N, C-alpha and C positions, 0 to 999 in steps of 0.2 A: 933579562934575557931581549935583546932586541928586533924590533920587526923590522920588516923589512922592508916597504910601496916605493912603488913606481910614480918619479912625478910627474903629472897629467896637465903639468899648466907650460906655455913658453915664456921663458927670459926675453924673447923680444917684445908680445907683446906685455907681458907684465914682470918688467929685472926684479922687481921690489915684494914683489908675491909669488909663495909657494905653493900649489896645491895637488894632492896627493888623493889616491878614487882609494875607499874604503865600501868595504858592503859588510852592513850587518851578518851573521853567518849563524849557524846554529849546527849543533852534533848533535845524534838520538844515539841518547842512552838507555837499552832498556826502553820502557813507555818515556821515559825523561827526553823534554829536545832545550837543551843546555845551548847558552849563545855563547860564540865567541869571548873572550876576556875583553881584550882588545879593542874589537868592533864594539863592542857594549858599549867598552868606557867612553869611547867618543860616538856613541852614540846618544848616551846619559847626557854628554856633554851639550850637544848640539841643544838635542831636545831643550835641557832648561835655560840656552842660549849664555851656558858660562863661556869661560875664553878658558881654557888651563893650559898650565903652564907643560910642558913636555921639552925635551930637550933632542935634537934632532941633530943626522949629520949626515950631511952631504959629499957625497962621492963623485969631484965632477965628470962629464959626461964627455967622450973624444967624438961618439957619433955627432954626423955632418950630416946635413939631409941631402942627397944628388941635385944637381939642376934639372935633370929627365924629370921620365914620369918614377911616380914611389908608387911600388904593391907592395901593400900594407896587411900582413893577416892577425888575425886577431878574431883565432875559433873558440871562442867561447875564456877565455882566460887574459888576461895581458894586454887590455883596449887603453889603460892606461894614458899609454906613451905617446899613442897614436892621437890624441889629442891635444897632447902638446907641437908633435909635427903639422898640423893642421894648422898650428896656428904659427907657423915657421914656412908654410908655407906663402911662395912666390909667385914665383911664374911658370912648375914646372903642376906636369896632370899628377894627380894623386888617384889610387885605385883602393877603396878599401873593403875588406872581405872581414866580419863581425858576426860575430853566434852568441844566442842567447840564448835561453831555454823558452822563455816566454815575452810578449812587449811589454809587462811591467820590470823587467831584468833589463829593460834595454837605458842601460846610465848612458847622462851625457846624450841625450836625442837633440835638444834642441842646437847643443855644437854640433854634430853634425847631422842635422838637417838643417841646420845654418850653412855646413863646407860644402852640402848637396848640390845647394839654393845657387852654390860662386862656382862650382864646377869640380867638384871632387865628387869622384862614382863612388856612390856609395852600395853598399851592398851587405842586406840584413837578412840571416839565416836563422827561423827560431825552432830548433828541438824537438818543442812538447806540443806548438799549436801546425807545423807547415808537418813538421816531422821528414824536416832540413838543415843539413848541416853545411857550415865552410864546406866541406869539401866538396860538398854539393853544387854549389854555386860556383866553385872554380873551372869545376866541370863543364857546368854551362855557358862557360864563360872559355874555354881550354884555348880558341885560337886565337883572342883581344888577347889576354893572357901569355901566350906563349910568345907572341909576336911583342910585347911587352921585354918578355927577357931576351928575346933575341937582341931587344938594339940594346941590352946592357941596360 
């Protein structure tokens, strides 16, 4: 059965390298904590230094970033494509709202911090640490967000 992952790399920066984002997941079954089958497979390969052979099927993207401001919202799921978009950025202003439970869940921290240092408006919500969610950050920045939406 295929597993679908979102590409997290930019073809402009790395035209011959493809990156995906995989998080090791666990499901509770009674008193047991069982790891996800595919995420555990990749975790074990990474930890052992192996380079597994896997079949991949790419679906061409028709998405093109606008030249104006871009608002990206990752409400705790699906931040991977935004990492690629940050790499594709040229002159446009980008605003990224990203949510995670804890600081330890802040994947791509280095890439996002570097993007923020180069002008990306980075807004991170921690639901367990601060009891704050992405929608709270958007609400706090509602005037700026509405101005951007109205500009198109």
